[in-house]
C-alpha positions in Angstrom: 20.6 15.9 -17.1 18.1 14.9 -13.9 14.5 14.6 -15.1 12.2 14.2 -12.3 8.4 13.4 -13.1 6.2 14.1 -10.0 2.7 12.7 -10.6 -0.1 14.7 -9.1 -2.5 12.5 -7.0 -5.7 12.4 -8.6 -7.4 12.5 -5.2 -5.9 13.9 -1.9 -7.6 14.5 1.5 -5.8 16.0 4.1 -6.5 16.0 7.7 -10.4 15.4 7.3 -12.2 15.5 10.4 -16.1 15.0 11.2 -17.4 15.2 14.5 -21.2 13.8 15.4 -22.7 14.5 19.0 -19.1 15.0 20.1 -17.5 12.2 18.8 -14.6 12.2 16.1 -16.4 9.9 13.7 -13.7 10.8 11.0 -10.5 11.8 13.1 -7.5 13.6 10.9 -7.7 11.1 8.0 -5.2 11.9 5.2 -5.0 9.9 2.0 -3.7 9.9 -1.6 -5.0 7.9 -4.6 -3.1 8.1 -7.8 -4.4 7.8 -11.4 -5.3 4.2 -12.1 -4.6 3.1 -8.5 -7.2 1.2 -6.4 -7.1 1.9 -2.8 -9.1 0.1 -0.4 -10.2 1.8 2.8 -10.4 -1.1 5.2 -11.9 -1.4 8.5 -14.8 -2.8 10.9 -18.5 -1.4 10.8 -18.6 1.8 12.7 -14.9 3.0 12.1 -15.8 6.1 9.7 -15.1 4.7 6.3 -18.3 5.3 4.8 -18.5 8.9 6.6 -15.0 9.5 4.7 -16.5 8.5 1.6 -19.7 10.4 1.6 -17.4 13.6 2.5 -15.5 13.1 -0.6 -18.5 12.6 -2.5 -20.1 15.7 -1.5 -23.0 14.6 0.1 -21.6 15.3 3.8 -19.3 18.2 4.9 -16.4 17.9 6.9 -15.4 20.1 10.1 -12.0 20.6 8.9 -9.5 19.5 6.4 -9.5 19.8 2.8 -10.0 17.7 -0.6 -8.5 18.0 -3.9 -9.1 16.5 -7.3 -6.0 16.5 -9.8 -4.6 19.2 -7.5 -7.7 21.4 -7.8 -9.3 22.4 -4.2 -13.0 21.1 -4.2 -13.8 21.4 -0.7 -12.6 22.9 2.4 -14.4 24.5 5.0 -15.0 27.6 3.0 -14.9 26.3 -0.7 -17.5 23.7 -1.5 -17.8 22.4 -5.1 -21.1 20.7 -5.4 -21.2 16.9 -5.8 -22.2 17.1 -9.7 -19.3 19.0 -10.3 -16.5 16.9 -8.7 -15.9 14.3 -11.5 -16.7 11.7 -9.1 -18.5 8.7 -9.7 -20.4 6.5 -7.0 -21.3 2.8 -6.8 -22.9 1.4 -3.5 -24.0 -2.1 -2.4 -27.9 -1.7 -3.4 -26.7 -0.8 -6.8 -29.7 1.8 -6.9 -30.7 1.2 -10.5 -33.6 2.9 -12.0 -36.3 0.3 -11.9 -38.5 2.5 -14.7 -35.4 2.6 -17.0 -33.8 -0.2 -19.2 -30.3 -1.4 -18.9 -29.7 1.0 -21.7 -31.4 4.0 -20.1 -29.4 3.4 -16.5 -26.0 3.3 -18.2 -27.1 6.5 -20.4 -28.5 8.4 -17.4 -25.2 10.1 -16.3 -24.1 11.1 -20.0 -24.8 14.2 -21.7 -26.9 14.3 -24.6 -28.4 11.1 -26.3 -26.3 11.1 -29.7 -24.2 8.4 -31.5 -21.3 9.0 -29.1 -23.6 8.4 -26.2 -25.1 5.3 -27.5 -21.8 4.1 -28.7 -20.3 4.7 -25.2 -23.2 2.7 -23.5 -22.9 -0.5 -26.0 -19.2 -0.2 -25.6 -19.5 -0.6 -21.3 -22.3 -2.9 -21.8 -20.3 -5.2 -24.0 -17.4 -5.0 -21.8 -19.1 -6.1 -18.8 -21.1 -8.8 -20.5 -24.5 -7.2 -20.7 -25.0 -6.3 -24.1 -27.4 -8.8 -24.7 -29.7 -7.5 -22.1 -29.4 -4.0 -23.4 -33.3 -3.7 -23.5 -34.0 -5.3 -20.2 -35.2 -3.9 -17.0 -33.5 -4.1 -13.6 -36.4 -6.5 -12.0 -35.4 -8.9 -15.2 -31.7 -9.2 -14.1 -29.7 -11.1 -11.4 -27.9 -9.6 -8.6 -24.7 -10.2 -10.7 -26.1 -8.8 -13.6 -27.5 -5.7 -11.6 -24.1 -5.1 -10.4 -22.4 -5.3 -13.7 -24.8 -2.8 -14.8 -24.4 -0.8 -12.0 -20.5 -0.4 -12.9 -21.2 0.5 -16.5 -23.5 3.1 -15.6 -21.0 4.5 -13.1 -18.1 4.5 -15.3 -20.1 5.9 -18.3 -19.6 9.8 -17.7 -15.6 8.8 -17.5 -15.2 9.9 -13.6 -12.1 11.0 -12.7 -12.5 9.2 -9.6 -14.8 6.3 -8.3 -15.9 5.6 -5.1 -17.2 2.3 -4.1 -19.1 1.6 -0.9 -19.2 -2.2 -0.4 -20.2 -2.9 -4.0 -20.0 -7.0 -3.6 -21.4 -7.5 -0.2 -24.8 -8.5 -1.5 -23.6 -11.0 -4.0 -22.8 -14.9 -2.9 -19.3 -15.9 -2.4 -18.5 -17.7 -5.9 -19.9 -14.8 -8.1 -18.4 -12.3 -6.0 -14.8 -13.2 -6.7 -15.5 -13.7 -10.5 -17.6 -10.2 -10.8 -14.7 -8.6 -8.4 -12.0 -9.7 -11.0 -13.9 -8.4 -13.7 -14.5 -5.3 -12.0 -10.8 -4.7 -11.4 -9.9 -5.3 -15.1 -12.5 -2.8 -16.2 -11.2 -0.1 -13.9 -7.3 -0.6 -14.8 -8.5 -0.5 -18.6 -10.6 2.8 -17.8 -7.6 4.1 -15.8 -10.2 5.4 -13.1 -8.5 6.1 -9.4 -10.9 4.1 -7.0 -11.6 4.3 -3.5 -13.0 1.0 -2.2 -14.7 0.7 1.3 -14.8 -2.6 2.5 -14.8 -4.7 6.1 -13.5 -7.7 4.3 -9.8 -8.0 4.4 -9.8 -10.7 1.8 -11.4 -8.5 -0.8 -9.1 -5.5 0.2 -6.2 -8.0 -0.7 -7.5 -9.0 -3.7 -8.2 -5.9 -5.3 -6.3 -3.2 -3.8 -2.8 -1.7 -4.9 -2.6 0.1 -1.4 -4.7 -0.7 2.0 -5.7 2.3 4.4 -6.7 0.2 7.7 -8.8 2.2 9.7 -10.1 2.0 13.2 -12.3 4.5 15.6 -12.1 7.2 12.8 -8.4 7.0 12.2 -6.2 5.3 9.5 -3.7 3.4 11.9 -1.8 1.8 9.0 -1.3 2.4 5.1 0.9 0.3 2.4 0.5 -2.3 -0.1 -1.3 -5.5 0.8 1.9 -7.4 1.4 3.4 -5.0 3.8 0.1 -4.4 5.7 -0.3 -8.1 6.2 3.3 -9.2 7.0 4.4 -5.9 9.3 0.8 -5.1 11.1 1.3 -2.1 13.2 -0.1 -3.8 16.5 -1.8 -6.8 17.5 -5.4 -5.6 16.3 -4.2 -5.1 13.0 -2.7 -8.5 12.8 -5.9 -9.9 13.9 -8.1 -8.3 11.3 -6.6 -10.0 8.5 -6.1 -13.4 9.9 -6.7 -15.7 13.2 -3.8 -15.3 15.4 -2.3 -17.2 18.4 -1.1 -14.9 21.3 1.8 -15.8 23.6 2.1 -13.9 26.7 5.1 -12.9 28.4 7.4 -10.2 30.4 10.4 -8.4 29.0 13.6 -8.7 30.9 16.8 -7.4 29.5 15.2 -6.9 26.2 14.2 -10.7 26.0 10.8 -12.4 26.5 11.1 -16.0 28.1 8.4 -18.6 26.6 8.3 -22.4 26.6 9.5 -21.8 22.8 12.8 -20.1 24.0 13.5 -16.3 24.2 12.3 -13.8 21.9 13.8 -10.4 21.1 11.9 -7.3 22.6 14.0 -4.6 21.5 13.2 -0.8 22.9 10.6 -2.6 25.3 11.2 -1.6 28.9 12.1 -4.2 31.4 8.7 -5.7 33.2 6.6 -4.7 30.3 4.0 -7.4 29.5 4.1 -8.5 25.7 1.6 -10.4 23.6 3.8 -12.5 21.1 1.6 -13.1 18.0 1.7 -15.9 15.2 -0.7 -16.6 12.9 -2.0 -20.7 12.8 -0.3 -21.4 9.6 3.0 -20.5 11.0 2.8 -22.9 13.9 4.6 -26.1 13.1 4.0 -29.7 14.3 7.3 -31.2 15.1 6.7 -34.8 13.7 10.5 -35.8 13.7 12.1 -34.4 16.9 9.0 -35.1 19.6 10.9 -32.6 21.6 14.3 -34.5 21.8 17.1 -34.8 19.3 19.6 -32.1 17.6 19.3 -28.6 18.9 16.9 -26.5 16.7 18.2 -23.5 14.8 17.7 -20.1 16.2 15.0 -19.5 13.7 12.8 -22.5 15.2 13.4 -22.1 18.6 12.7 -24.7 21.3 9.8 -27.2 20.9 7.0 -27.3 23.2 4.3 -29.8 23.8 0.9 -29.4 23.8 -2.3 -31.7 23.9 -4.8 -32.1 21.0 -8.3 -30.7 22.1 -10.2 -30.9 18.8 -9.3 -31.2 15.1 -11.3 -30.0 12.1 -11.0 -30.6 8.4 -11.6 -27.5 6.8 -11.3 -28.3 3.0 -7.9 -28.0 1.9 -5.9 -28.0 5.4 -6.7 -29.2 8.7 -7.1 -26.9 12.1 -6.1 -28.4 15.2 -6.2 -26.6 18.6 -3.8 -27.6 21.5 -3.7 -26.8 25.2 -0.2 -26.4 26.0 1.7 -27.8 28.9 3.8 -24.8 29.9 0.6 -22.3 30.8 -2.4 -24.1 29.9 -2.9 -21.7 27.0 -4.7 -22.6 23.9 -2.8 -22.5 20.2 -4.1 -23.4 16.8 -2.2 -24.8 13.9 -3.2 -25.2 10.3 -2.0 -28.2 8.8 -2.1 -28.7 5.1 -4.5 -31.5 3.8 -5.9 -34.0 6.2 -4.5 -34.4 9.7 -7.0 -35.3 12.2 -5.3 -36.2 15.6 -7.7 -37.8 18.4 -8.2 -35.6 21.4 -5.6 -36.2 24.2 -3.1 -36.9 21.5 0.4 -35.1 22.8 2.4 -33.5 20.1 5.5 -31.3 20.1 5.0 -27.8 18.7 7.7 -25.1 17.0 6.9 -21.6 15.7 8.4 -19.8 12.7 10.2 -17.1 14.8 10.5 -14.8 11.8 6.9 -14.9 11.2 6.2 -13.9 14.8 5.6 -10.2 16.3 5.9 -8.6 19.9 3.7 -5.9 21.0 3.3 -4.5 24.3 -0.1 -6.0 25.9 -3.0 -4.1 25.3 -2.9 -2.8 28.7 0.5 -1.6 28.3 1.1 2.0 27.0 1.8 2.6 23.5 1.9 5.6 20.8 -1.3 7.6 19.6 -1.1 5.5 16.2 -0.9 2.1 18.1 2.6 1.3 16.6 4.6 -0.7 19.3 6.0 -3.9 18.2 8.0 -5.5 15.3 9.0 -8.7 13.3 11.3 -11.4 15.7 
Protein backbone atom coordinates (compact mmCIF):
# COMPACT_ATOMS: atom_id res chain seq x y z
CA UNK A 1 0.00 0.00 0.00
CA UNK A 2 1.37 3.42 -0.98
CA UNK A 3 0.58 5.89 1.77
CA UNK A 4 1.62 9.45 1.05
CA UNK A 5 1.19 12.27 3.51
CA UNK A 6 1.13 15.75 2.02
CA UNK A 7 1.51 18.55 4.53
CA UNK A 8 -0.38 21.74 3.88
CA UNK A 9 1.84 24.82 4.16
CA UNK A 10 1.08 26.88 7.23
CA UNK A 11 1.71 30.00 5.13
CA UNK A 12 1.69 30.20 1.35
CA UNK A 13 2.01 33.40 -0.64
CA UNK A 14 1.77 33.24 -4.43
CA UNK A 15 2.85 35.84 -6.98
CA UNK A 16 2.56 38.81 -4.61
CA UNK A 17 3.20 42.17 -6.26
CA UNK A 18 3.15 45.66 -4.75
CA UNK A 19 3.73 48.84 -6.73
CA UNK A 20 4.60 52.26 -5.26
CA UNK A 21 4.94 55.29 -7.56
CA UNK A 22 5.34 53.06 -10.59
CA UNK A 23 8.08 50.92 -8.98
CA UNK A 24 7.59 47.23 -8.15
CA UNK A 25 8.67 47.17 -4.51
CA UNK A 26 7.51 43.54 -4.29
CA UNK A 27 7.75 41.75 -7.62
CA UNK A 28 6.04 38.36 -8.11
CA UNK A 29 7.10 36.92 -4.73
CA UNK A 30 6.07 33.36 -3.85
CA UNK A 31 7.09 31.27 -0.85
CA UNK A 32 5.79 28.58 1.51
CA UNK A 33 6.41 28.13 5.24
CA UNK A 34 5.58 24.74 6.76
CA UNK A 35 4.40 24.19 10.37
CA UNK A 36 7.34 24.48 12.78
CA UNK A 37 9.63 25.84 10.06
CA UNK A 38 11.74 29.01 10.33
CA UNK A 39 12.16 30.78 7.00
CA UNK A 40 14.34 33.87 6.71
CA UNK A 41 13.55 36.52 4.13
CA UNK A 42 17.06 37.87 3.65
CA UNK A 43 18.29 40.83 1.66
CA UNK A 44 19.70 44.37 1.74
CA UNK A 45 17.73 47.33 3.02
CA UNK A 46 15.09 48.49 0.57
CA UNK A 47 14.72 45.18 -1.27
CA UNK A 48 11.04 44.71 -0.27
CA UNK A 49 11.35 42.40 2.74
CA UNK A 50 9.38 44.48 5.23
CA UNK A 51 6.72 45.38 2.67
CA UNK A 52 6.19 41.66 2.05
CA UNK A 53 5.82 41.12 5.78
CA UNK A 54 3.28 43.94 6.11
CA UNK A 55 1.22 42.48 3.27
CA UNK A 56 1.14 39.06 4.97
CA UNK A 57 0.19 40.68 8.28
CA UNK A 58 -2.65 42.55 6.61
CA UNK A 59 -1.47 46.09 7.35
CA UNK A 60 -0.72 46.65 3.66
CA UNK A 61 -2.52 45.36 0.56
CA UNK A 62 -0.94 43.69 -2.45
CA UNK A 63 -1.78 44.74 -6.00
CA UNK A 64 -1.90 41.11 -7.14
CA UNK A 65 -1.32 37.64 -5.77
CA UNK A 66 -2.82 35.48 -3.01
CA UNK A 67 -2.12 34.56 0.62
CA UNK A 68 -3.25 31.30 2.20
CA UNK A 69 -2.99 30.19 5.85
CA UNK A 70 -3.43 26.44 6.41
CA UNK A 71 -4.92 26.20 2.93
CA UNK A 72 -7.53 28.91 3.59
CA UNK A 73 -7.54 31.99 1.39
CA UNK A 74 -7.11 35.06 3.60
CA UNK A 75 -6.28 37.67 1.01
CA UNK A 76 -6.39 38.32 -2.72
CA UNK A 77 -7.47 41.40 -4.62
CA UNK A 78 -11.12 40.77 -3.66
CA UNK A 79 -11.12 38.85 -0.35
CA UNK A 80 -9.34 40.35 2.64
CA UNK A 81 -9.43 38.89 6.15
CA UNK A 82 -8.55 41.66 8.64
CA UNK A 83 -5.22 41.42 10.52
CA UNK A 84 -6.85 40.28 13.78
CA UNK A 85 -8.55 37.36 12.02
CA UNK A 86 -5.47 35.86 10.39
CA UNK A 87 -3.94 34.01 13.34
CA UNK A 88 -0.65 35.77 12.70
CA UNK A 89 1.62 37.22 15.41
CA UNK A 90 3.96 40.15 14.89
CA UNK A 91 7.28 41.02 16.49
CA UNK A 92 9.26 44.11 15.51
CA UNK A 93 12.69 45.52 16.30
CA UNK A 94 11.38 48.22 18.64
CA UNK A 95 9.48 45.60 20.75
CA UNK A 96 6.50 48.04 21.05
CA UNK A 97 5.74 47.17 24.68
CA UNK A 98 3.00 49.18 26.37
CA UNK A 99 4.74 51.42 28.92
CA UNK A 100 1.68 51.67 31.19
CA UNK A 101 1.31 47.88 31.52
CA UNK A 102 3.38 45.54 33.64
CA UNK A 103 5.27 42.62 32.15
CA UNK A 104 2.31 40.37 32.95
CA UNK A 105 -0.12 42.90 31.46
CA UNK A 106 1.89 43.13 28.23
CA UNK A 107 2.00 39.37 27.77
CA UNK A 108 -1.70 38.98 28.60
CA UNK A 109 -2.78 41.80 26.27
CA UNK A 110 -3.63 39.58 23.31
CA UNK A 111 -5.31 36.83 25.34
CA UNK A 112 -9.05 36.51 25.57
CA UNK A 113 -10.25 36.69 29.12
CA UNK A 114 -8.26 37.08 32.30
CA UNK A 115 -9.09 33.77 33.97
CA UNK A 116 -6.85 31.13 35.44
CA UNK A 117 -5.99 29.68 32.03
CA UNK A 118 -4.78 33.05 30.76
CA UNK A 119 -2.78 33.71 33.91
CA UNK A 120 -1.25 30.25 33.66
CA UNK A 121 -0.26 30.89 30.03
CA UNK A 122 1.38 34.19 30.99
CA UNK A 123 3.36 32.65 33.83
CA UNK A 124 4.40 29.66 31.73
CA UNK A 125 5.75 31.81 28.89
CA UNK A 126 7.52 34.20 31.23
CA UNK A 127 9.13 31.26 32.96
CA UNK A 128 10.29 29.83 29.63
CA UNK A 129 11.91 33.11 28.60
CA UNK A 130 13.48 33.60 32.04
CA UNK A 131 11.36 36.61 32.96
CA UNK A 132 9.01 35.24 35.62
CA UNK A 133 10.84 37.10 38.38
CA UNK A 134 10.06 40.38 36.55
CA UNK A 135 6.34 39.66 36.20
CA UNK A 136 5.32 42.83 38.05
CA UNK A 137 7.98 45.11 36.54
CA UNK A 138 7.33 47.76 33.88
CA UNK A 139 9.12 48.07 30.50
CA UNK A 140 11.23 51.08 31.56
CA UNK A 141 12.69 48.99 34.37
CA UNK A 142 14.00 46.34 31.95
CA UNK A 143 17.11 46.10 29.81
CA UNK A 144 16.88 45.78 26.04
CA UNK A 145 17.39 42.03 26.19
CA UNK A 146 14.71 41.66 28.86
CA UNK A 147 12.26 43.72 26.83
CA UNK A 148 12.95 41.49 23.84
CA UNK A 149 12.10 38.39 25.88
CA UNK A 150 8.84 39.95 27.04
CA UNK A 151 7.98 40.93 23.46
CA UNK A 152 8.55 37.33 22.36
CA UNK A 153 6.33 35.99 25.16
CA UNK A 154 3.61 38.48 24.23
CA UNK A 155 3.77 37.50 20.55
CA UNK A 156 3.45 33.80 21.40
CA UNK A 157 0.80 34.14 24.10
CA UNK A 158 -2.24 33.81 21.76
CA UNK A 159 -0.63 30.74 20.15
CA UNK A 160 -0.40 32.22 16.64
CA UNK A 161 -0.09 29.74 13.81
CA UNK A 162 2.42 32.06 12.17
CA UNK A 163 4.87 34.54 13.70
CA UNK A 164 6.28 37.36 11.57
CA UNK A 165 9.52 38.86 12.91
CA UNK A 166 10.94 42.06 11.41
CA UNK A 167 14.61 42.57 12.41
CA UNK A 168 13.72 41.66 16.02
CA UNK A 169 17.31 41.43 17.31
CA UNK A 170 18.89 44.44 15.60
CA UNK A 171 18.77 46.65 18.71
CA UNK A 172 20.83 44.25 20.84
CA UNK A 173 24.59 44.08 21.22
CA UNK A 174 26.35 41.18 19.47
CA UNK A 175 26.99 38.92 22.46
CA UNK A 176 23.49 39.30 23.88
CA UNK A 177 21.99 38.93 20.40
CA UNK A 178 23.50 35.47 19.91
CA UNK A 179 22.19 34.21 23.24
CA UNK A 180 18.69 35.56 22.72
CA UNK A 181 18.50 34.29 19.15
CA UNK A 182 19.29 30.78 20.36
CA UNK A 183 16.75 31.01 23.19
CA UNK A 184 14.12 32.39 20.82
CA UNK A 185 14.71 29.63 18.28
CA UNK A 186 14.38 26.93 20.96
CA UNK A 187 11.08 28.39 22.17
CA UNK A 188 9.67 28.78 18.67
CA UNK A 189 10.52 25.17 17.84
CA UNK A 190 8.91 24.00 21.10
CA UNK A 191 5.73 25.92 20.25
CA UNK A 192 5.64 24.52 16.70
CA UNK A 193 5.08 28.01 15.29
CA UNK A 194 5.74 28.69 11.61
CA UNK A 195 8.10 31.68 11.50
CA UNK A 196 8.93 34.17 8.77
CA UNK A 197 11.90 36.24 9.89
CA UNK A 198 13.06 39.33 8.02
CA UNK A 199 16.73 40.23 8.34
CA UNK A 200 19.54 41.88 6.39
CA UNK A 201 22.22 39.92 8.28
CA UNK A 202 23.39 36.69 6.59
CA UNK A 203 24.86 35.35 9.86
CA UNK A 204 21.47 35.67 11.55
CA UNK A 205 19.74 33.87 8.69
CA UNK A 206 22.33 31.08 8.67
CA UNK A 207 22.03 30.68 12.44
CA UNK A 208 18.24 30.56 12.67
CA UNK A 209 16.71 29.46 9.38
CA UNK A 210 15.60 26.10 8.11
CA UNK A 211 15.22 27.82 4.76
CA UNK A 212 16.47 31.13 3.37
CA UNK A 213 14.76 33.19 0.66
CA UNK A 214 17.31 35.65 -0.73
CA UNK A 215 15.61 38.81 -1.93
CA UNK A 216 16.91 41.55 -4.23
CA UNK A 217 15.10 44.44 -5.94
CA UNK A 218 11.70 43.13 -4.89
CA UNK A 219 12.25 39.57 -6.13
CA UNK A 220 13.31 36.29 -4.51
CA UNK A 221 16.43 35.37 -6.49
CA UNK A 222 17.31 32.15 -4.65
CA UNK A 223 15.64 29.94 -2.06
CA UNK A 224 16.80 26.86 -0.16
CA UNK A 225 18.53 25.46 2.91
CA UNK A 226 21.34 27.64 4.35
CA UNK A 227 24.04 25.15 3.30
CA UNK A 228 22.81 25.10 -0.30
CA UNK A 229 22.36 28.86 -0.54
CA UNK A 230 25.89 29.44 0.73
CA UNK A 231 27.64 26.75 -1.31
CA UNK A 232 25.73 27.08 -4.60
CA UNK A 233 25.11 30.83 -5.01
CA UNK A 234 22.99 31.72 -7.99
CA UNK A 235 25.23 34.63 -9.04
CA UNK A 236 28.16 36.78 -7.96
CA UNK A 237 25.95 39.10 -5.92
CA UNK A 238 24.51 36.17 -3.98
CA UNK A 239 28.00 34.88 -3.17
CA UNK A 240 29.15 38.34 -2.07
CA UNK A 241 26.10 38.85 0.16
CA UNK A 242 27.17 36.00 2.46
CA UNK A 243 30.91 36.72 2.69
CA UNK A 244 33.85 38.59 1.24
CA UNK A 245 34.87 37.27 -2.15
CA UNK A 246 37.84 37.39 -4.49
CA UNK A 247 37.11 37.86 -8.18
CA UNK A 248 39.40 36.75 -10.99
CA UNK A 249 38.41 38.07 -14.41
CA UNK A 250 38.74 36.05 -17.60
CA UNK A 251 37.37 35.39 -21.06
CA UNK A 252 35.88 32.11 -22.28
CA UNK A 253 37.35 30.27 -25.24
CA UNK A 254 36.24 26.74 -26.04
CA UNK A 255 34.32 26.40 -22.72
CA UNK A 256 37.57 27.20 -20.84
CA UNK A 257 38.88 30.33 -19.13
CA UNK A 258 42.64 30.80 -18.97
CA UNK A 259 44.04 32.30 -15.74
CA UNK A 260 47.37 32.39 -13.89
CA UNK A 261 45.93 29.56 -11.74
CA UNK A 262 45.30 27.37 -14.78
CA UNK A 263 42.22 26.72 -16.88
CA UNK A 264 38.70 26.82 -15.50
CA UNK A 265 35.65 25.17 -16.98
CA UNK A 266 32.83 27.43 -18.13
CA UNK A 267 30.31 24.99 -19.62
CA UNK A 268 27.51 26.50 -21.62
CA UNK A 269 29.10 29.95 -21.79
CA UNK A 270 29.61 31.37 -25.29
CA UNK A 271 33.12 31.99 -26.59
CA UNK A 272 34.32 35.54 -26.01
CA UNK A 273 32.11 36.03 -22.92
CA UNK A 274 33.83 37.82 -20.05
CA UNK A 275 33.46 35.89 -16.80
CA UNK A 276 34.16 36.34 -13.10
CA UNK A 277 35.75 33.45 -11.21
CA UNK A 278 34.64 33.87 -7.59
CA UNK A 279 36.44 32.38 -4.59
CA UNK A 280 36.11 33.19 -0.91
CA UNK A 281 39.24 34.25 1.04
CA UNK A 282 39.17 31.13 3.24
CA UNK A 283 39.59 28.96 0.14
CA UNK A 284 42.68 30.77 -1.13
CA UNK A 285 45.70 28.78 0.10
CA UNK A 286 49.29 29.94 0.54
CA UNK A 287 51.64 27.35 -0.97
CA UNK A 288 54.43 27.25 1.61
CA UNK A 289 55.86 23.94 0.36
CA UNK A 290 56.16 24.27 -3.40
CA UNK A 291 56.94 27.96 -3.82
CA UNK A 292 55.70 27.60 -7.38
CA UNK A 293 58.04 24.72 -8.17
CA UNK A 294 58.23 20.98 -7.57
CA UNK A 295 55.75 18.19 -8.40
CA UNK A 296 52.84 18.94 -10.66
CA UNK A 297 49.77 20.00 -8.64
CA UNK A 298 46.59 17.95 -8.82
CA UNK A 299 43.78 19.11 -11.15
CA UNK A 300 41.81 20.16 -8.08
CA UNK A 301 44.61 22.52 -7.00
CA UNK A 302 45.50 24.07 -10.35
CA UNK A 303 48.69 26.06 -10.89
CA UNK A 304 50.37 28.19 -8.17
CA UNK A 305 50.45 31.92 -8.88
CA UNK A 306 52.73 34.47 -7.25
CA UNK A 307 51.60 37.51 -5.34
CA UNK A 308 53.27 40.15 -3.18
CA UNK A 309 51.96 40.93 0.30
CA UNK A 310 50.46 44.40 0.59
CA UNK A 311 48.99 44.15 4.08
CA UNK A 312 48.39 41.59 6.83
CA UNK A 313 46.04 41.97 9.79
CA UNK A 314 45.30 39.73 12.74
CA UNK A 315 41.52 39.24 13.09
CA UNK A 316 41.35 37.22 16.32
CA UNK A 317 41.10 33.56 15.32
CA UNK A 318 42.63 34.12 11.87
CA UNK A 319 44.73 36.51 9.82
CA UNK A 320 43.71 38.37 6.66
CA UNK A 321 46.54 38.74 4.14
CA UNK A 322 46.11 40.95 1.08
CA UNK A 323 48.16 40.35 -2.09
CA UNK A 324 48.83 42.14 -5.35
CA UNK A 325 49.16 39.45 -7.97
CA UNK A 326 52.03 39.42 -10.45
CA UNK A 327 50.00 38.23 -13.42
CA UNK A 328 47.60 41.16 -13.73
CA UNK A 329 48.09 43.48 -10.75
CA UNK A 330 44.76 42.46 -9.21
CA UNK A 331 44.29 42.18 -5.46
CA UNK A 332 43.34 38.94 -3.71
CA UNK A 333 42.75 38.26 -0.01
CA UNK A 334 43.47 35.07 1.92
CA UNK A 335 42.26 34.06 5.37
CA UNK A 336 44.90 32.10 7.27
CA UNK A 337 44.16 30.30 10.57
CA UNK A 338 45.84 31.70 13.71
CA UNK A 339 48.60 34.34 13.46
CA UNK A 340 50.34 34.89 10.13
CA UNK A 341 51.63 38.42 9.52
CA UNK A 342 54.18 38.51 6.68
CA UNK A 343 55.80 41.88 5.99
CA UNK A 344 54.59 43.99 3.06
CA UNK A 345 56.62 43.21 -0.04
CA UNK A 346 57.00 39.51 0.81
CA UNK A 347 56.46 37.33 -2.31
CA UNK A 348 54.34 34.21 -1.76
CA UNK A 349 52.76 31.59 -4.00
CA UNK A 350 49.01 31.09 -3.86
CA UNK A 351 46.71 28.23 -4.81
CA UNK A 352 42.94 28.06 -4.94
CA UNK A 353 40.38 25.40 -4.07
CA UNK A 354 38.94 24.78 -7.50
CA UNK A 355 35.99 22.89 -6.01
CA UNK A 356 35.15 26.04 -4.05
CA UNK A 357 35.17 28.39 -7.04
CA UNK A 358 32.23 29.65 -9.08
CA UNK A 359 32.19 30.96 -12.63
CA UNK A 360 29.62 33.63 -13.53
CA UNK A 361 29.31 35.85 -16.60
CA UNK A 362 30.65 39.31 -15.83
CA UNK A 363 27.82 41.66 -14.70
CA UNK A 364 27.90 43.41 -18.07
CA UNK A 365 27.25 40.08 -19.81
CA UNK A 366 23.60 39.09 -20.45
CA UNK A 367 22.05 36.72 -17.90
CA UNK A 368 18.60 35.25 -17.30
CA UNK A 369 15.91 37.24 -15.53
CA UNK A 370 16.49 35.35 -12.26
CA UNK A 371 20.22 36.14 -12.40
CA UNK A 372 21.27 32.49 -12.65
CA UNK A 373 24.36 32.22 -14.80
CA UNK A 374 27.07 30.10 -13.29
CA UNK A 375 28.06 27.10 -11.25
CA UNK A 376 30.72 25.40 -9.22
CA UNK A 377 33.93 24.44 -10.95
